Each structure stands twice: as structure tokens, then as C-alpha cells.
C-alpha positions as CSV (number, residue, x, y, z in Angstrom):
1,M,17.4,-10.8,22.7
2,I,20.4,-8.2,23.3
3,I,20.6,-8.6,19.3
4,D,17.3,-7.8,18.7
5,L,17.1,-4.9,21.5
6,F,19.9,-3.6,19.3
7,Y,18.3,-3.8,16.2
8,L,15.2,-2.1,17.6
9,L,17.3,1.0,19.0
10,I,19.4,1.5,15.5
11,G,16.1,0.7,13.6
12,T,13.9,3.6,15.5
13,T,17.4,6.2,15.3
14,M,17.2,5.6,11.5
15,L,13.8,5.8,11.2
16,Y,13.9,9.3,13.0
17,F,16.9,10.9,11.2
18,G,15.1,9.5,7.8
19,A,11.7,11.0,8.3
20,D,13.0,14.4,9.6
21,W,15.2,14.6,7.0
22,I,12.3,14.2,4.8
23,V,10.5,16.4,6.6
24,R,12.5,19.3,6.2
25,S,13.1,18.7,2.4
26,S,9.1,18.6,2.2
27,V,8.8,22.2,4.2
28,S,11.3,23.6,2.0
29,I,9.8,22.4,-0.9
30,A,6.1,24.0,0.4
31,K,7.3,27.1,1.1
32,K,8.5,27.5,-2.4
33,S,4.9,26.7,-3.6
34,K,3.4,29.0,-1.0
35,I,1.3,26.6,0.5
36,S,-0.1,27.4,4.1
37,P,1.3,25.7,7.6
38,L,-2.0,23.8,8.2
39,I,-2.2,22.3,4.7
40,I,1.8,21.3,4.8
41,G,0.8,19.6,8.5
42,L,-1.7,17.5,7.0
43,T,-0.6,17.0,3.8
44,I,3.1,17.2,3.1
45,V,4.6,16.6,6.6
46,A,2.2,13.8,7.9
47,F,3.2,12.0,4.7
48,G,6.8,12.1,5.4
49,T,6.4,11.5,9.4
50,S,4.0,8.6,8.1
51,L,6.7,7.0,6.2
52,P,8.2,5.0,8.9
53,E,4.8,3.5,9.3
54,L,4.1,2.8,5.5
55,I,7.8,1.2,5.1
56,V,7.3,-1.0,7.9
57,S,4.1,-1.9,7.3
58,I,5.0,-3.3,3.8
59,T,8.0,-4.6,5.0
60,A,6.2,-6.6,7.7
61,A,3.7,-7.9,4.9
62,L,6.4,-8.9,2.6
63,N,7.5,-11.2,5.3
64,D,4.4,-12.4,5.9
65,S,4.0,-10.1,9.0
66,S,0.2,-9.0,8.1
67,S,-0.7,-8.5,11.7
68,L,2.0,-6.6,12.7
69,S,1.4,-3.9,9.7
70,V,-2.3,-3.4,11.1
71,G,-1.2,-3.3,14.8
72,N,1.3,-0.5,13.3
73,A,-1.2,1.6,12.0
74,I,-4.0,1.2,14.9
75,G,-1.1,1.9,17.3
76,S,0.1,4.5,15.8
77,N,-3.1,6.2,15.3
78,I,-4.0,6.1,19.1
79,A,-0.2,7.0,19.7
80,N,-0.3,10.0,17.7
81,I,-2.8,11.7,20.0
82,G,-2.9,10.0,22.9
83,L,1.1,10.5,23.3
84,V,2.3,12.9,20.5
85,L,-0.9,15.6,21.2
86,G,-1.0,14.8,24.6
87,L,3.1,15.5,25.2
88,S,3.2,18.3,23.1
89,S,0.2,20.4,24.4
90,L,1.2,19.4,28.1
91,I,5.1,21.1,27.2
92,F,4.0,23.7,25.0
93,P,0.6,25.3,24.3
94,V,-1.3,23.6,21.2
95,S,-4.1,25.1,19.9
96,C,-6.6,23.3,18.3
97,I,-9.7,25.0,16.8
98,Y,-12.5,23.0,15.7
99,K,-13.7,25.9,12.8
100,K,-10.3,25.6,11.2
101,I,-9.8,21.5,11.3
102,K,-13.9,20.3,11.2
103,K,-13.4,19.0,7.9
104,D,-10.2,17.0,8.7
105,L,-11.6,15.9,12.6
106,W,-14.4,14.3,11.0
107,I,-12.3,12.5,7.9
108,N,-10.3,11.0,10.9
109,I,-14.1,9.5,12.2
110,I,-15.2,8.2,9.1
111,I,-11.7,6.6,7.9
112,T,-11.9,4.6,10.9
113,I,-15.1,3.4,10.4
114,I,-14.1,2.3,7.1
115,F,-11.4,0.5,8.3
116,I,-13.5,-1.2,10.8
117,F,-16.3,-2.3,8.0
118,F,-13.2,-3.8,6.1
119,A,-11.3,-5.4,9.1
120,F,-13.9,-6.8,11.3
121,D,-13.7,-10.4,8.5
122,G,-10.6,-10.9,9.6
123,L,-9.3,-10.0,6.5
124,I,-8.3,-6.3,4.6
125,S,-8.4,-7.5,0.9
126,R,-6.6,-6.0,-2.2
127,F,-9.9,-4.5,-3.2
128,E,-10.7,-2.9,-0.1
129,G,-6.7,-1.6,0.1
130,L,-7.4,0.4,-3.5
131,I,-10.7,1.7,-1.7
132,M,-8.8,3.3,0.9
133,F,-5.7,4.6,-1.8
134,L,-8.5,6.5,-3.7
135,C,-9.9,7.6,-0.4
136,L,-6.6,9.3,0.2
137,I,-5.8,10.9,-3.5
138,Y,-9.7,12.4,-2.7
139,Y,-8.3,13.8,0.2
140,I,-4.8,15.1,-1.0
141,L,-7.3,16.6,-3.7
142,L,-9.3,18.1,-1.5
143,C,-6.5,19.7,0.9
144,I,-4.5,21.1,-2.3
145,S,-8.0,22.8,-3.3
146,E,-8.4,24.7,-0.5
147,K,-7.3,28.2,-0.5
148,R,-5.3,29.6,2.7
149,D,-2.0,31.3,0.9
150,D,-3.0,34.2,3.0
151,E,-1.6,32.3,6.5
152,E,2.0,32.9,7.2
153,I,4.3,30.7,5.6
154,P,7.4,29.1,8.0
155,E,11.0,29.6,7.5
156,N,12.7,28.1,5.0
157,I,14.6,25.1,6.9
158,I,17.2,24.0,4.5
159,S,19.2,25.8,1.3
160,N,17.7,24.8,-2.4
161,N,20.8,22.7,-3.6
162,R,20.3,20.5,-0.3
163,I,17.0,19.5,-0.7
164,F,17.0,16.6,-3.0
165,L,20.2,15.3,-1.2
166,F,17.8,15.3,2.1
167,L,15.1,14.0,0.4
168,L,16.7,11.1,-1.0
169,G,19.1,9.9,1.9
170,G,15.8,10.2,4.0
171,I,14.1,7.5,1.9
172,C,17.4,5.7,2.4
173,V,18.0,6.1,5.7
174,L,14.4,4.7,6.3
175,A,13.9,1.9,4.5
176,Y,16.9,0.4,6.2
177,G,15.8,1.7,9.4
178,A,12.9,0.1,9.4
179,D,14.2,-3.4,7.5
180,L,16.0,-3.4,10.8
181,F,12.8,-2.3,13.0
182,V,10.8,-5.3,12.0
183,D,13.4,-7.9,11.9
184,G,13.8,-7.0,15.9
185,A,10.5,-6.6,16.2
186,I,9.1,-10.0,15.2
187,S,12.6,-11.8,16.8
188,L,11.7,-10.7,19.8
189,A,8.3,-10.9,20.2
190,N,8.8,-14.5,18.9
191,R,11.4,-15.1,22.2
192,L,9.1,-13.6,24.6
193,G,6.1,-15.4,23.5
194,I,4.4,-12.1,22.5
195,S,1.7,-12.0,19.3
196,E,3.3,-9.9,16.2
197,A,-0.3,-7.8,16.6
198,V,0.3,-6.7,20.3
199,V,4.1,-5.8,19.6
200,G,3.0,-4.2,16.2
201,V,0.5,-1.8,18.4
202,S,2.7,-0.6,21.1
203,I,6.8,-1.2,20.3
204,V,7.1,-0.8,16.8
205,A,3.9,1.7,16.8
206,F,5.7,3.9,19.3
207,G,8.7,3.6,17.1
208,T,7.2,4.7,14.3
209,S,5.5,7.3,16.2
210,L,8.8,9.3,16.9
211,P,9.0,11.2,13.7
212,E,5.3,12.8,14.4
213,L,6.3,13.3,18.5
214,A,9.5,14.9,17.3
215,T,8.1,17.2,14.4
216,S,4.7,18.4,16.9
217,V,7.0,19.2,20.0
218,V,9.6,21.3,17.8
219,A,6.4,22.9,15.7
220,A,4.8,23.3,19.3
221,F,7.8,24.7,20.5
222,K,7.9,27.6,17.4
223,K,4.3,28.1,17.9
224,E,3.4,26.3,15.0
225,S,0.1,24.8,16.0
226,D,-1.4,24.8,12.8
227,I,1.8,22.3,12.0
228,S,1.8,20.5,14.9
229,L,-2.0,20.0,14.7
230,G,-2.1,19.5,10.7
231,N,1.2,16.6,11.3
232,I,-0.9,14.6,13.8
233,L,-4.3,14.5,12.3
234,G,-2.7,14.2,8.8
235,S,-0.6,11.1,10.1
236,N,-3.8,9.6,11.3
237,I,-5.5,9.6,8.0
238,F,-2.6,8.8,6.1
239,N,-2.1,5.8,8.5
240,I,-5.1,4.3,7.7
241,L,-5.5,5.6,3.9
242,C,-2.2,5.2,2.6
243,V,-0.4,2.8,4.7
244,L,-2.4,-0.3,5.3
245,G,-3.9,0.9,1.9
246,I,-0.9,0.5,0.0
247,S,0.0,-2.5,1.9
248,S,-3.0,-4.5,1.6
249,M,-2.9,-3.9,-1.7
250,I,0.9,-5.3,-2.5
251,S,-0.5,-8.4,0.5
252,Q,-3.7,-8.7,1.7
253,L,-3.4,-8.3,5.8
254,E,-5.2,-10.4,8.3
255,S,-6.5,-8.0,11.1
256,P,-6.9,-10.3,14.2
257,I,-10.3,-10.0,16.0
258,Q,-9.2,-9.5,19.5
259,M,-7.6,-6.8,18.2
260,M,-10.5,-5.0,16.7
261,N,-12.3,-5.9,19.8
262,R,-10.1,-3.8,21.7
263,E,-8.4,-1.1,19.9
264,V,-10.7,0.5,17.8
265,Y,-13.0,1.4,21.0
266,F,-9.4,3.7,22.1
267,L,-9.4,4.9,18.1
268,F,-12.9,6.4,18.7
269,L,-12.5,7.4,22.3
270,L,-9.5,9.4,21.4
271,G,-10.8,10.4,17.8
272,F,-14.4,11.8,19.7
273,L,-12.5,13.7,22.6
274,L,-9.9,15.6,20.0
275,I,-13.2,17.2,18.8
276,A,-14.9,17.7,22.0
277,I,-11.6,19.3,22.8
278,S,-11.5,21.3,19.8
279,K,-14.7,22.7,20.7
280,M,-13.3,24.2,23.7
281,N,-11.2,27.0,24.8
282,Q,-7.5,27.3,23.2
283,P,-4.6,26.1,23.4
284,I,-5.1,22.5,25.1
285,S,-5.5,22.6,28.7
286,R,-2.8,20.7,30.5
287,M,-5.7,18.7,32.3
288,F,-7.0,17.9,29.0
289,S,-2.6,17.0,27.8
290,A,-2.3,14.4,30.7
291,I,-6.0,13.3,30.2
292,L,-4.2,12.3,26.4
293,L,-1.8,10.5,27.9
294,I,-3.4,8.1,30.8
295,I,-5.7,6.9,28.3
296,Y,-2.4,6.1,26.2
297,F,-0.8,4.6,28.9
298,Y,-3.8,2.8,30.2
299,F,-4.0,1.6,26.4
300,I,-0.3,0.2,26.7
301,Y,-1.2,-0.9,30.3
302,L,-4.2,-3.4,28.7
303,L,-1.9,-4.7,26.1
304,F,0.4,-6.7,28.3
């Protein structure tokens, strides 16, 4: 068991640093392209911080642990709103303005419905995965087509000659870290007699959500609410359309019925709660930040 925990720790550390390098290089590239902070958060940063979920889910699918893939994506989405946004806005002021992110808030709800429709029969097929991936392409094109060039662009993070090294190094570290993390999680689940689905929704989801948590807290600290919120919303959209889409195209995924009967309610609850919060006075009050955290920890409590 000590070896399993060691794999989880090392894997989580590598996932964090790998994603951090990718995000830093991606934001530098975006700055050169004069893309706004919100679009950076919704697309490039969101994709960078969702890479751990993607690589972990693909690795799990190839290892015939598809329920771990589905649990990882669902658990990460719950953690992104409940834990990441809750903790970020509790520590630093984060603004969630409905008018600016209305489209993305409702897209998050719509793709959750699509996921439930595809997964409720207990299986996400390769064709359904392709549909989700095509929806992702459409969403990215939709974001790119929006003109927000007049918004403030964040300062460059790394120098030009190091962008490629950070990007390549981040991908390599992510890949190896994900492999260690999945091995440790599956082995730990077998030793403790816990289903892979539960491990995926809790332990694996928390580990792969660390890049989102770190990115959002740092962005909030630097008063970049657009990047912080865009990262969270964008990651949720990527987790379903990209992570589950690509994983199910590689190997069709099993979605345990017990997971669908419980976790999806939290997905909807947090999704609609975020819409309600966005229509209130900004920044997000600490009371609502605490409510988000309470919902997340209650969800974890129910799992065990």
C-alpha cells in the first residue's frame, strides 16, 4: 500500500508541474496572438489544465479501466466548481458576471445533458465519443470567433526561446505522471476493495484537478478573474467533450449505473448554482464560496 500511495504522490506532483509548464507556455503563445484573458481561460488554459484528466482517462481506458475514465471526468467537473471555485473565491475575490459568460454557463449545462443521454445506458460508444469531440471543435471555433481584442492581456510569463521547451517538457512529464497515478489508483482500489468508479470520482479526480486549483488560485491572486473563471468553465467543457470524447473513441467506456444515479445530480446542482451566483452582486461572496465547498465535501462524504 505504501508503494501505491507513493505512486499517487509522485504522479500528482508530476501532473501538477507538467500542466503548469503547459499553461505557462500556452498563455505566452496566446499573448502573442492578442487573445483576451477570458478566451485564454476558456480555451488554451482550460485545455492545458485538463490534460491530466485526458491522459489519465486515455491511460485508464487502454488498461481496461473505463469506469475510472468516466469517474475521473465527472469527479473533476464537480471538483472544479465545488472545490476550485469555492476555495479560490473564498481566499481571493473572484467575479462571475453572467453577461460575460452566459453562453459558456449554458453550454456547460447542455453538454452535461448530452453526456447523461449518452451514458445512461451504461456505455459511451465510439460514435457518441466522436459526436462529443465534434461538439468540442465547434465550441473552440465559437470562442475564437468572438472579438475581445480590446480587453487587457496578461503579462508574458516565459521568454520566447523557452516556450517550446516548457510545452514539450510539460507533455512528457504529464504522460509519465498520469501512468504512475493510474497504476497507483487502480492498485489502491483493489487492495481496499473500493470500486474503480469511486476512486476515479474522488482520489483521481482530486489529483487531476490540482492544475485547475493552482491556476485559478494564482489567477485570482493576480486579480485575473477572467482567467480563473474561464479556466474552471472551460475545463468542465473540455472534460466532457474532449476527455470523454477522445477516450471513448479509443475504447468505448463503461459508465456504472450507480454513478449516474448520484453524481449527475451534483453536476446539475453545481452547474445551476453557478448560474445563480453569476446573477448576484460581484465578486462572489464568501458565504457562497463556503456553500460550494460544503457541497463538494458532502459529495465526497457520500462516496465513502
